[in-house]
C-alpha positions as CSV (number, residue, x, y, z in Angstrom):
1,M,137.9,-72.5,43.2
2,S,140.1,-75.3,45.0
3,T,138.3,-77.9,47.3
4,L,141.9,-78.4,49.1
5,R,142.8,-76.1,52.0
6,F,145.9,-74.9,52.9
7,A,147.9,-73.5,55.8
8,A,148.7,-70.8,54.1
9,T,148.8,-70.0,50.0
10,G,150.2,-66.6,48.0
11,A,153.3,-64.9,48.3
12,L,155.9,-65.9,51.2
13,A,156.9,-62.2,51.9
14,T,153.3,-61.7,52.2
15,L,152.0,-63.7,55.4
16,D,152.1,-62.6,58.2
17,V,153.5,-63.6,61.1
18,T,150.8,-65.9,62.9
19,A,151.2,-67.2,59.3
20,R,154.8,-67.3,59.3
21,R,155.3,-68.5,62.6
22,A,152.7,-71.9,61.9
23,L,154.5,-72.4,59.0
24,F,158.1,-72.4,61.3
25,E,157.0,-74.1,64.3
26,R,157.0,-77.8,63.9
27,S,158.2,-78.8,67.1
28,T,159.0,-82.4,67.6
29,T,158.3,-81.2,71.7
30,S,155.2,-84.0,73.3
31,D,153.1,-82.5,75.1
32,D,152.5,-82.8,78.8
33,A,150.3,-85.9,79.0
34,V,152.8,-87.4,77.1
35,R,155.5,-86.7,78.9
36,E,153.9,-88.0,81.6
37,R,152.8,-91.3,80.8
38,T,156.2,-91.9,79.2
39,R,158.0,-91.3,82.8
40,D,155.9,-93.6,84.2
41,V,156.3,-96.1,81.9
42,L,160.9,-95.6,81.8
43,A,160.1,-95.8,86.1
44,R,158.5,-99.2,86.2
45,V,160.6,-100.9,83.8
46,R,163.7,-99.6,85.5
47,R,162.0,-100.9,88.7
48,D,160.6,-104.3,87.2
49,G,162.4,-105.2,84.5
50,D,161.0,-108.1,82.2
51,G,157.5,-108.1,84.6
52,A,156.8,-104.4,83.2
53,L,157.6,-105.3,79.5
54,R,154.9,-108.5,80.0
55,A,152.2,-106.2,81.4
56,F,152.5,-103.7,78.7
57,A,152.6,-106.4,76.2
58,R,149.4,-107.5,77.8
59,E,147.7,-103.9,77.7
60,F,148.3,-102.5,74.4
61,D,149.3,-105.3,72.3
62,G,146.9,-107.8,73.7
63,A,149.8,-110.4,73.7
64,T,150.6,-112.8,76.5
65,L,154.5,-113.4,76.3
66,E,156.1,-116.7,77.3
67,Q,159.3,-114.9,76.3
68,L,160.4,-111.9,75.5
69,E,163.4,-112.8,72.9
70,V,162.1,-114.1,69.8
71,P,163.7,-117.1,68.6
72,R,165.8,-117.2,65.7
73,A,163.8,-120.4,63.7
74,A,160.9,-117.8,63.7
75,W,163.1,-115.3,61.8
76,D,163.8,-117.6,59.0
77,A,160.7,-119.2,58.8
78,A,159.2,-115.4,58.3
79,L,161.8,-115.2,55.6
80,A,161.5,-118.4,53.6
81,A,157.7,-118.0,54.0
82,L,157.7,-114.2,52.2
83,D,156.5,-113.2,49.3
84,P,159.0,-113.7,46.4
85,A,158.5,-110.0,45.1
86,L,158.9,-108.4,48.2
87,R,161.9,-110.6,49.6
88,R,163.4,-109.5,46.4
89,A,162.7,-105.9,46.9
90,L,164.0,-105.9,50.5
91,E,167.4,-107.8,49.5
92,R,167.8,-105.3,46.9
93,A,166.9,-102.5,49.5
94,A,169.9,-104.2,52.0
95,A,172.5,-103.9,49.2
96,N,171.9,-100.7,48.4
97,V,172.0,-99.2,51.7
98,R,175.2,-101.4,52.9
99,R,177.0,-100.1,49.5
100,V,176.3,-96.9,50.0
101,H,176.6,-97.0,53.9
102,E,180.1,-98.3,53.2
103,A,181.0,-96.2,51.1
104,F,181.0,-93.6,53.7
105,R,182.6,-95.5,56.5
106,P,184.3,-93.1,58.5
107,V,188.3,-94.1,58.5
108,A,191.4,-92.9,60.7
109,Q,193.5,-90.0,60.3
110,E,196.6,-88.3,61.7
111,V,198.3,-85.2,60.6
112,T,201.5,-83.3,62.1
113,T,201.2,-80.2,63.5
114,A,203.7,-77.0,62.5
115,D,205.5,-77.7,66.3
116,G,205.6,-81.7,65.3
117,A,202.8,-83.0,67.5
118,V,200.9,-85.9,65.7
119,I,197.5,-85.7,66.1
120,G,195.5,-88.8,65.2
121,R,191.6,-90.0,65.8
122,R,190.3,-93.8,64.9
123,P,186.7,-94.2,64.5
124,D,185.8,-97.0,66.8
125,A,182.8,-99.1,66.4
126,L,180.4,-98.9,69.5
127,N,179.7,-102.4,71.3
128,R,176.1,-102.8,71.1
129,V,173.4,-100.7,69.3
130,G,169.2,-101.3,69.9
131,V,167.3,-100.4,66.6
132,Y,163.2,-99.9,67.3
133,A,161.1,-101.3,64.5
134,P,157.4,-100.2,64.9
135,G,154.6,-102.2,64.7
136,G,151.0,-102.9,65.0
137,R,149.6,-99.9,62.6
138,A,152.5,-98.8,61.0
139,T,155.0,-101.7,60.3
140,Y,157.7,-100.3,58.7
141,P,160.4,-103.1,57.3
142,S,163.0,-100.9,55.5
143,S,163.5,-98.8,58.6
144,L,165.0,-101.7,60.3
145,L,167.4,-102.3,57.7
146,M,167.9,-98.1,57.7
147,G,169.5,-98.9,61.2
148,A,170.6,-101.8,61.4
149,I,173.1,-102.3,58.4
150,P,174.3,-99.3,58.8
151,A,175.9,-100.6,62.3
152,R,176.5,-103.9,61.1
153,V,179.1,-101.7,58.6
154,A,180.3,-99.4,61.2
155,G,181.6,-103.0,63.2
156,V,178.9,-102.5,65.3
157,R,179.4,-105.8,67.5
158,E,175.7,-106.9,68.7
159,V,172.8,-105.5,66.9
160,I,169.3,-105.8,68.6
161,V,166.3,-105.3,67.8
162,C,162.4,-104.3,69.6
163,S,159.6,-104.5,67.9
164,P,155.9,-104.7,69.3
165,P,154.2,-108.2,69.4
166,D,151.4,-108.7,67.7
167,A,148.2,-111.4,69.1
168,S,150.3,-114.0,68.9
169,G,153.5,-112.5,70.6
170,A,155.6,-112.0,68.3
171,P,156.2,-109.0,65.8
172,S,155.4,-109.4,62.2
173,A,156.4,-111.5,60.1
174,V,157.4,-109.1,57.0
175,L,159.7,-107.0,59.9
176,L,161.4,-110.7,61.3
177,A,162.1,-111.0,57.5
178,A,164.1,-108.0,57.5
179,A,165.6,-108.7,60.6
180,A,167.3,-111.8,59.5
181,I,168.2,-110.1,55.9
182,A,169.5,-107.3,58.1
183,G,171.9,-110.1,59.8
184,V,170.9,-108.7,63.4
185,D,172.1,-110.4,66.8
186,R,168.6,-110.8,68.5
187,V,164.8,-109.5,68.1
188,F,162.3,-108.8,70.7
189,A,158.6,-108.7,71.3
190,V,159.0,-105.4,73.1
191,G,157.3,-101.8,72.1
192,G,156.8,-98.7,72.5
193,A,158.5,-96.6,75.3
194,G,158.7,-99.7,76.7
195,A,161.1,-101.0,74.7
196,V,163.4,-98.0,74.9
197,A,163.5,-97.9,79.0
198,A,164.4,-101.8,78.1
199,M,167.1,-101.2,75.7
200,A,169.0,-97.7,77.8
201,Y,168.2,-99.5,81.2
202,G,168.2,-103.0,80.7
203,T,166.7,-105.8,82.1
204,T,167.3,-109.5,82.8
205,S,166.3,-110.3,78.8
206,I,167.2,-107.5,77.3
207,P,170.6,-106.0,77.7
208,A,171.3,-102.2,78.0
209,V,172.7,-100.5,74.6
210,D,174.8,-98.1,73.8
211,R,172.8,-96.2,71.1
212,I,168.9,-96.6,70.3
213,V,167.7,-95.7,66.9
214,G,164.7,-96.2,64.7
215,P,160.9,-94.0,64.4
216,G,158.6,-94.6,66.5
217,N,155.0,-93.3,67.7
218,A,155.2,-89.9,70.1
219,Y,155.7,-92.7,72.8
220,V,158.6,-93.7,71.5
221,A,160.0,-90.4,70.7
222,E,159.5,-89.0,74.0
223,A,161.0,-91.9,75.8
224,K,164.1,-91.8,73.4
225,L,164.4,-88.2,74.5
226,Q,163.9,-88.8,78.5
227,V,167.0,-91.4,77.9
228,S,168.9,-89.9,76.2
229,G,171.1,-88.9,79.3
230,V,172.7,-92.3,79.8
231,V,172.4,-93.5,76.3
232,G,172.8,-92.4,73.1
233,I,170.1,-91.7,70.0
234,D,169.4,-90.8,66.9
235,S,167.6,-87.3,65.8
236,P,164.5,-86.6,67.4
237,A,161.7,-87.4,64.9
238,G,158.5,-86.0,64.4
239,P,155.9,-86.3,61.3
240,S,157.1,-86.7,58.2
241,E,158.2,-83.1,55.6
242,L,158.9,-82.6,52.1
243,L,159.8,-78.9,50.8
244,V,159.6,-78.6,46.9
245,I,161.4,-76.4,45.6
246,A,160.4,-76.4,41.9
247,D,160.8,-73.7,38.7
248,A,158.7,-73.2,35.5
249,T,160.3,-76.4,34.2
250,A,158.7,-78.5,36.6
251,T,156.0,-80.8,35.8
252,P,152.6,-79.8,37.8
253,A,151.9,-83.7,38.0
254,V,154.9,-84.6,39.4
255,V,155.1,-82.0,42.3
256,A,151.7,-83.1,43.3
257,R,152.5,-87.1,43.0
258,E,155.4,-86.5,45.7
259,M,153.0,-83.5,47.9
260,L,150.4,-86.7,48.2
261,A,152.7,-89.1,49.0
262,Q,154.1,-87.2,51.8
263,A,150.7,-85.8,53.1
264,E,149.6,-89.5,53.0
265,H,151.9,-90.1,55.7
266,D,150.4,-88.4,58.7
267,P,147.3,-85.5,59.2
268,V,149.8,-83.0,60.4
269,A,152.7,-84.0,58.0
270,A,154.4,-80.6,56.0
271,V,154.6,-80.6,52.8
272,V,155.3,-77.2,51.3
273,L,156.1,-76.3,47.6
274,V,158.3,-73.5,47.7
275,T,157.8,-71.6,43.8
276,D,159.2,-68.4,41.8
277,S,156.5,-69.7,38.8
278,A,152.8,-68.4,39.5
279,T,152.1,-70.1,37.0
280,L,153.3,-73.6,37.9
281,A,151.8,-72.6,41.4
282,D,148.5,-73.0,39.8
283,A,149.0,-76.1,38.5
284,V,150.2,-77.5,40.7
285,R,147.3,-76.5,43.0
286,R,144.8,-78.1,39.6
287,E,146.4,-81.4,40.1
288,L,146.2,-81.5,43.6
289,D,142.5,-80.5,43.4
290,A,142.3,-82.8,41.1
291,R,143.7,-86.2,42.4
292,V,143.0,-86.1,46.2
293,D,139.2,-87.7,46.2
294,A,141.5,-90.7,44.5
295,E,144.0,-91.1,46.6
296,P,143.1,-94.2,49.5
297,R,143.8,-92.5,52.2
298,A,142.3,-88.7,51.3
299,A,141.1,-87.8,54.5
300,V,144.7,-88.0,55.9
301,I,146.1,-85.8,52.9
302,R,143.5,-83.4,53.2
303,A,143.6,-82.9,56.9
304,A,147.6,-82.5,56.8
305,F,147.6,-80.0,53.9
306,A,145.2,-77.8,55.8
307,A,147.1,-78.0,59.0
308,R,150.9,-77.5,57.8
309,G,150.1,-77.3,53.7
310,A,151.3,-74.8,52.0
311,I,151.7,-73.4,48.6
312,L,154.2,-70.4,48.3
313,T,155.0,-67.8,45.5
314,V,158.6,-66.1,45.9
315,P,160.7,-63.5,43.2
316,S,163.3,-66.2,42.9
317,L,164.7,-69.4,43.7
318,V,167.2,-67.4,45.6
319,D,164.7,-66.7,47.8
320,A,163.5,-70.0,47.7
321,V,166.7,-71.4,49.0
322,E,167.0,-68.5,51.4
323,F,163.9,-70.1,53.0
324,A,164.5,-73.7,52.9
325,N,167.3,-72.8,55.0
326,A,165.1,-71.5,57.4
327,W,162.6,-74.3,57.3
328,A,164.9,-76.8,57.4
329,A,163.0,-79.7,56.2
330,E,163.3,-83.8,56.2
331,H,162.8,-83.9,52.7
332,L,164.0,-82.0,50.2
333,L,162.9,-82.2,46.5
334,L,164.6,-79.8,44.1
335,A,163.1,-79.4,41.0
336,V,164.5,-76.7,38.8
337,G,166.0,-76.6,35.1
338,P,169.5,-78.2,34.4
339,A,171.1,-74.5,34.0
340,V,170.3,-74.1,37.6
341,E,170.2,-77.3,39.3
342,A,174.0,-77.4,40.4
343,R,173.8,-73.9,41.7
344,V,170.8,-73.9,44.0
345,L,172.1,-77.6,45.2
346,A,175.2,-76.2,46.9
347,E,173.4,-73.2,48.2
348,L,171.1,-75.6,50.3
349,R,172.5,-76.0,54.4
350,G,169.7,-76.9,55.5
351,A,167.6,-80.4,54.2
352,G,167.6,-84.0,55.9
353,T,168.0,-85.7,52.2
354,V,167.9,-83.2,48.9
355,F,166.6,-85.0,46.1
356,V,168.3,-83.5,43.0
357,G,165.7,-84.0,39.7
358,E,161.8,-84.5,39.8
359,T,162.7,-88.4,38.6
360,A,164.4,-88.6,42.2
361,S,161.1,-89.7,43.7
362,V,161.3,-89.2,47.4
363,A,159.7,-92.8,47.9
364,F,162.8,-94.2,46.3
365,G,164.5,-92.6,49.1
366,D,162.5,-94.3,51.6
367,Y,162.8,-97.5,50.2
368,M,165.3,-98.8,47.8
369,S,167.9,-96.0,46.7
370,G,170.7,-96.9,49.8
371,A,170.6,-93.2,51.3
372,N,169.6,-94.0,55.0
373,H,165.8,-92.7,55.3
374,V,166.2,-92.0,59.3
375,L,166.1,-88.4,59.1
376,P,165.7,-85.3,61.4
377,T,162.5,-83.0,61.1
378,G,161.1,-80.2,63.0
379,G,163.6,-77.9,61.7
380,L,166.3,-80.2,63.5
381,A,168.2,-80.7,59.8
382,R,169.5,-76.9,60.9
383,I,172.1,-79.1,63.3
384,W,171.4,-82.7,63.3
385,S,172.3,-84.8,60.0
386,G,170.4,-88.4,58.3
387,L,171.5,-91.5,59.8
388,S,174.9,-93.0,59.1
389,T,177.8,-94.9,60.0
390,L,179.0,-92.0,62.2
391,D,175.7,-92.5,64.6
392,F,177.7,-96.1,65.3
393,V,181.1,-95.2,66.0
394,R,183.1,-93.0,68.8
395,W,186.2,-91.4,68.2
396,T,189.7,-92.2,69.9
397,T,192.1,-89.2,70.1
398,W,195.5,-89.8,70.1
399,Q,198.6,-87.3,70.7
400,R,202.5,-88.1,69.9
401,I,204.5,-84.9,71.2
402,D,208.2,-86.5,71.3
403,R,211.1,-84.8,73.3
404,Q,212.2,-82.0,70.3
405,T,208.3,-80.9,69.8
406,A,207.8,-80.9,73.9
407,Q,210.8,-78.4,73.7
408,R,209.1,-76.0,71.2
409,L,205.9,-76.1,72.8
410,A,206.7,-75.8,76.8
411,S,207.3,-72.0,77.1
412,D,204.0,-70.9,75.3
413,V,202.1,-73.7,77.3
414,H,204.0,-72.2,81.1
415,T,203.0,-68.7,80.1
416,F,199.1,-69.9,78.9
417,A,198.8,-71.8,82.4
418,T,200.3,-69.4,84.5
419,A,197.6,-66.7,83.0
420,E,194.9,-69.3,83.9
421,G,196.3,-70.0,87.6
422,L,197.4,-73.2,87.3
423,P,200.9,-73.0,88.4
424,A,201.1,-76.8,88.7
425,H,200.4,-77.2,84.5
426,A,202.6,-74.5,84.1
427,A,205.5,-76.3,85.7
428,A,204.4,-79.8,83.7
429,A,205.1,-78.1,80.6
430,R,208.2,-76.1,82.0
431,Q,209.9,-78.9,82.9
432,W,210.8,-79.9,79.3
433,E,212.0,-76.1,78.4
434,G,215.8,-76.3,77.4
435,A,215.5,-80.5,78.1
436,R,217.8,-82.5,76.0
């Protein structure tokens, strides 16, 4: 008898409407109280600027700030004092992130149409980007690297970082060290929804940015949504998600470890196994039962499985893929035999990142592989992609239409514009008809 409770188990086809809805409803939207409180914070920062940010630092972080900006000397000192092993890991991760994102950097292109028009498109880097780096109970230097380095690779002119201060008045030392490694321009000891407001609207100390990226708590996520009308943001983010697609060739202990790793993030993390092997499903469940009590975050893991965990069986991997594309997971681990691996991967359309093969632990992607770990959640991987250099450019499009091409286009454009009731448009095109 299992000691773990799951939100859903058994055959996927037998889930009733209520259970299926609960499995799919992973909205990243916040409740009314969070929305209203966030709205107040944004309004206060917009009105009072640095004064509001200092007041929030006293209220939420227990910090009295002489200045909001952290001097560069403090970053250098943090980097110099960093544990050598951790520094090596951060520098290795930074190098991998840089290499991967340089390889996928967007490039300018031109195309000539059949009529002779030349259409071009060029990626232009944003002027200034803000990276939010959580602090307090959760400190993620890896996320700082994931936000700042692709911006640098894309050619962003200025990259700033906002992160909550501790009682000393500065962000954690490891975040300051990561900022130095990532090569950002400025760091501010400001956190929460107030930091988002400052980067969106600008204050005396903190310049307004073109895009804000990086994870945060419910208030940070809500603040990014509320300012998205005036500044770009990355994809809306919520609790961590993992979908494992596995067949009988998968190793139960490996699958169990991956599920435990993602469930430890948050009591409402969503962790689901879908397999065409009932034998594997039973074995994974036994492994989870055997391992959970030894986990330091066992209480969090148990809560996550009970709220949004599932072990489901399907008749075939085709059904697993259909489920995966609808569920649209943040992380998808594909643990299937080599004979079908490529075919299944080719059919997957709705995941933030696919980890191919059971040796491709999601933990490697979180820290070291170089692919970005800032990914859409809540089913939004159907329409959003993971953070990349594409998020840090805008596109300039140009059109070259010479006299001969204008002659070829004029008659049809005149007809089009006339049909739409725009006679001046029609005349502007018609003037080139027959021109020499």
